[in-house]
N, C-alpha and C positions, 0 to 999 in steps of 0.2 A: 501551595506548592510543597511537595514532599521533599524531604531531605534524608539522605542515606549516609551513614558514617561507616567507613571501613578502616580497620586498623591493620597495619603491616609493619614488619621489621624494616622493610625497604619501601617506603611510600612512593618514591619516584619510580621504582620498577613496577609497582602496582598500578600507578597512574598510567604508565606507558602501555601496560597490558590492557587496561580498561579502554584507553583511548584507541588502541589498535583494534580491539574487538568491536567497539562502537563504529569505527570507521569501516571495517569489513562488513558489518551488518548494514550500515547505511548504503554502502555500495551495492550489496545484494538486493536491498529493497528498491533502490533506484533502477536496477536491472529488471526487477520484477514489474515495476511500474511501466517501464518502457515496453516490455513484452506484452503486458496486459493491455496497454493502450493500443498496441498494434493489432491485437486480436479483436478488440472492440471496434477499431476502425474497419476491420474486415467485415464485421456484421453491419456496421452503419453503411458501408458502401454497398454491400449485397442487398440490403433491404431499403436503402435510400431513406433512412430515418436516423435522427440523432438518438443517442442512448436515452436521453431525458424524455424525448417524445415516445420512443419505444416503450419505456417503462410505464409512462402515463397510459398509453393505449393498452398495453398488456394488463395493467391493473384494473382498467375499465372493461376488461373482457372484449375488447374490440379486435383482437387478433386471434386466429385459430392456434391451437396448441401445436408446437413445433419443437423438436429437440434442440435446434439452433437457439431458440428463444430461452430454453432452460440454461444453456451454456452462456448465452449473452447476459442473462440476469446474474449468473454466478460470477462471470468475469467482472461485471460492474460492482458487485459486492467485494470481490477480491481487491479491485482497484481502490475502492473506498478505504478498505482496511490497510492496504499498503501505504496510502497517502497519510493516514493517521499515524501509522508506525513511523514513517519518515519524519513527520512533524515532531513526534515525541522524542525521537533520537536527536534531532537537531536542537531541541530545547534543553538538552542535558549539558550541564557545564560543571566545572570543578570550582569549589569554594576554597580558596587558599587561606 
């Protein structure tokens, strides 16, 4: 686990600033996750495939090329990244 030390003449103000920034970022990431999941659900409904099954078939060249598929793959990668970012933010804590 990494540890970061930040010094300030007003540590409580710095802490509030950092907590606020992290909270705003977390909310933004959660919003992004929701929107990305909605977009993915649109593809899953349209093509009657789960994303997991779609990626498996796509990687095995079982599906013809389609611009929707490019977008679907992109959305699934974005979702993975957003979930990892959310996890990373939620694991941050202050050591007193």
